[in-house]
N, C-alpha and C positions, 0 to 999 in steps of 0.2 A: 748829314741829314739822310738817312735811309728812307727812299720811299719805295713806297707801294703800288702797283698797278690800279689797287684799289682807290689811291688817292685822286686818280684821273677820271673816275667815273662820274657822271651827271645823267640826269633824267632829260629825256627831250621828246615832247608829245610827237607821235608819228606824222600828223599832219605839217610839222614845220620840216618835213624832210623833202628837199626840192626833187619833183619828178621832170620837171622841165626848165631849162634855163630862160633868162628873161629876155624879152627882145625890145629893142635890141640888145648885144651882149652890155653895153656899158650903162643901160638902165637899171642894172642890177642896184641893190642897196650897198652902202659902205659904211662901216664902222670905224671911225678913227680912235686910237687908243694910244695913249703918252705911255711911253714904257717907264718913264721915270716915276710918273704922280700919280699914273692910274686914270688919267683924265678920259672921258669918253664923249664923242659928238658923233651924230648921224647926218650921213647926205647919201648922194646917189655916188655911182662909181667914175662919172664920165666928170666928177667934180674932182678926181684924185690930183689933176693938172694943177689945182690950185694948191697944192701942198707937196709939189716936187720943185727943185728950184735948179737954176742954170747952175751947172758944174756937178750936179749930183748924175751918177752911173745908176743906170735902170739896167737890171741882168734879166734877159729871159733866157728860159730851155727852151731852145729849138727843136728838143725830139719829137717826132712824129708817130701818132699811134696806129699800130696795125690793126687788123680784125683778130684779134688772138684768141679768140672762143671756138671752138671747133666742136661740132655736135656730130659725133658716128656712132657707129654698130661694130657689136664684136662679130668679127668674119664668119666664126663658127657657130655663133647661137643667133646673131641679130640683136641682142641685148645693146642698149642705150649705154653710151660712153661718151662723156664730155671731156674734152682736152683743152687746158689753157696754157698755152704757150708763154715760156717764161724768158729763157735765155737759151741763144744760140751756143751748142759747145762745138760742132764742127760743121761741115756744109750741111749732113744731113742728119744730124744727132741735136735733139734740143731737151733742155730740161724743162720740164713741166708740172701742172696739177694736175691730177686726174679724178674726175668724179665718176662715180661707180667701182664695182670690184674690179680690182687691178691683182694683175698676177704678171710676172715674168713670161715672157713669150707669148702674150696676147697681142692678138692681130685685130687693127681695126682699120674697119674699111669706111668711107666717106661718100653720101648718096651723089649721083650725079659729079662724079669725080674719079680722076686717076689716082688721087693722091690716097694712099696707104701709112699705116703708122703701125710699130712693133715697141712694145714695152721691152726694154732690155736691162733695166737697174733701176733696183729701190733705192733711191738715195739716204733713206732712212730719215727725214727731216721733211716729210708730206710732199716731197717731189721726185719725179721720176725722169729719167733718161731713155727718150724715144727716139726711135731711129725710124726717118722718113723714108719712102721711097724717090722721093724725087728732093733735089737740090736748086739752089740757083734760081734764076729766073723762072723755071718751070714750078718750084716751089711756092716762089711771091704769087703768079698767077693762080695758081691752086688755091692759096689761102684767101687771096682776094675773092676769089667766086664761093668758097665755101664758109670763110670765117664770118664770125659776127663781131660786130663792136661790142668792146668788153665793158657794157655798163656796169657798174657795181651791182650787189644784188638787193641794195634798199632802193633800187630804182624799178619799182614794181609795175611794167608793163612791158609790151613787145619791143624790142630793141634792134630789129631788124630794117627798122624804116632809114631811109634815104636821109633824111632831116639829123637823125643821131650821128650820122657821117660825117657830116658838117657840122653837127653842135659840140661833139664831143672831140675838136680839133681845135688847136688855135689858131689865129689868123697867121701866124708867124710862122708855124710848123715848117722845117724845112725837108722837103722832098729827099733830099739826099742824107736826110738823118733817121730815117723810118727803123723804129726797135721799141718804142713804147707799148707796155701791156695795157696802161691806163695813164689817162691823158695828165698833164702838168697844171691842175684845174684852176690854178690862180692866174692862170694866163687867158681862161677863159672869157676873160671879162672884158678882154682889150678888142677894140675894132682898129683897123686899118686908119680911120680919120683920127680916132683919138691918140695913136701912136704919132702920128704926123705931128700934132698940135704939141705933144710932149717934147718931140725933137726941135721943134720951131721954137721952143721954149727955149732951148739952151740945153736939155738935158740929153747927155750920149747914151745912146740904145745900144746894148752890146748881147751878144748870145753866148750861151753855153751850151752843153749838151751832156743829158742826164737820161738815159734808157730807164724809164720808169718800169719798176720788176715788182719782186715781192718784200724789196727792204723798204720800199714806199708803205706798202699795206698789209703787211702780214701781221696778225695779230700776236700781242704779247702774251706769250704762256705762262711764263715765270711771275712769282708773287713779287719779288723784287726786281726792279725795274732796271737794276744793275746788272743783271743776271741774263738777261735779253741779248742776244745774237742776231744783228742786222744781217739779212743776204745781201750780197753785194750787188751791185749795180755798176754799171759801165758809164764814165763822164769822158769827156772831152773839153780842153781848153785851149783855144789859140794864142799863139805868142803875141798877136796886136790887142786882145782883150785883157791879157795879163797886164801889159804896158798900159793900157789905157786906164784898167781899175787903179793901179799903182801910181800913176800920176793923179787921177782925182782923188785919191786917198791922200797924197801928199798936198795937194794944194785945197783942202779943207773940204771936199767935195763928201756927199754920202754915198755910200754903196748899197741900193735899194735892190733886194732880191725879190724876185716874182717868184714866188711858191717854196715851199720846203725844197724840193727838188734842186733849185738854184741856190738855196742855202748851203744844202749839204755840198752841193759839188764846190762851193766858195770856201766852204771851211775845209773840204780835202785837198785843197791846191796848195802844191810846194811854191809859197810866194819867193823863193829865193833863186828858183832855177827862171831862167829868161825866156828858153823855148816853148813851143807848143806841149802841152801834157795830154796822155790819154792813160786812163787808169781804173781799176775797180774800187770805188768805195764801199764800206761797210760801216761808215760813221754813225755814231749812235749819239743824238745830241738831248741831253735832258737837263733839269734844273741842276744847276750847279759848274755846267759848262761854261768857260768863257770865249765869245766869241772874237775872232782874229780880225775877221774881215766885214761880217754884214752888220751894218747898221741900221739897216730898217727893213721891215718885210710887208710885201702885200699877199695875202693868204685868206684861205675859205675858213669856213668854219668846220672842223674836224670830230671825227668821232669818238666816244667816249673810249678810253683806254688806249690810243691810240699813239704809236711814235708820233707820229704829227703834233697833236695834241700838246705831248711832253717837247718837244723842240719849241712850238711857240712860247710854251711857259718857261722856257729856258730864257729866253730875249727879254720878254715882258716882266715875269715873274710870275708864280703860278697865282698868287695872290690877286694880281690885275688881271690874270685871263679868266679866273674864276668869275670875278666880276662882271668882266665883258660879257662872257657867254650868256650868265644869268640875264642880264640885260637885253643882248640878242634876242635870247628866247622870250622874255617877257614883250619884246616890241615887234614882236613875231617875224623875226627876220627867217630868210629859207638857210637851212643847213645843208653843207655837205657839198658833194661834186658840182652840181646844177645849183647850188644857191648862192648867197649873197657872201660878199667880202670883207675884210679888214683889214688894216693900214696901220700897221703897230711902227711907231716912229718914234 
């Protein structure tokens, strides 16, 4: 079956796009979807514990979001330039998206900062290689000072608030795993107290790392989805996590991925290799894909025509996902990054 990107389009009233997260985080709504028969039920996220069992493995993406959106000016003319940091190439060179007129050699300065940037190469894939005048700790200090929380453009409000810096970060983000240009949003629903209750129930909680970048949210521009090429994203998994997951699988426990990023990491791992692994993955999961490791998925409601919507359609079938999304919209669920959640089991 040859699927078109148009097959993954749907209408969503703009008022259902969440502009702020639920408070507390685990009070968001939760739609349960049985991937085998399409059965749907409605809950609140804190009730997820009732559907997790001792022996299950819950896999969290512990990557930490950094303020990747930089607003600068052309050094020569003062014209506005927006730079969105995507992937570090070298200590002082990053692959970035650029808003505004871009050309090789363009110098960009940033208000109230010593940070400067020069566009050095057009990658011909909508990204640029940009050389900065700072690296290491000096670079990160400057980014923390001038960078903005990289909220998606469908959140129509000022994103410079301190609350967004907290809200757009999971409670389990690891300070040693800084690297995501967007939050692994399925994890935003968890509170520390809920995670403790889940652990106390006998569910083993493990972490992987996938630094969220263009591979996750870049639009599909080809008509046939099989022609789409994902941008690569960096992932890591420890030897202990590999052992824990394989042991649970052998014992009949479910491997439950929190988010599409965790799913893509788990499906990219070489499970015959016992040691720790770090790698770049450009895996693209869409209907027809057979999952090797993921049994169930906690996820948000995704944008039309997105690779994320295609991934969940591969796990639960396009038919079941289409019906679930229609039901969610009819019941006024909140969609996208700050919205409600779905548990596909």
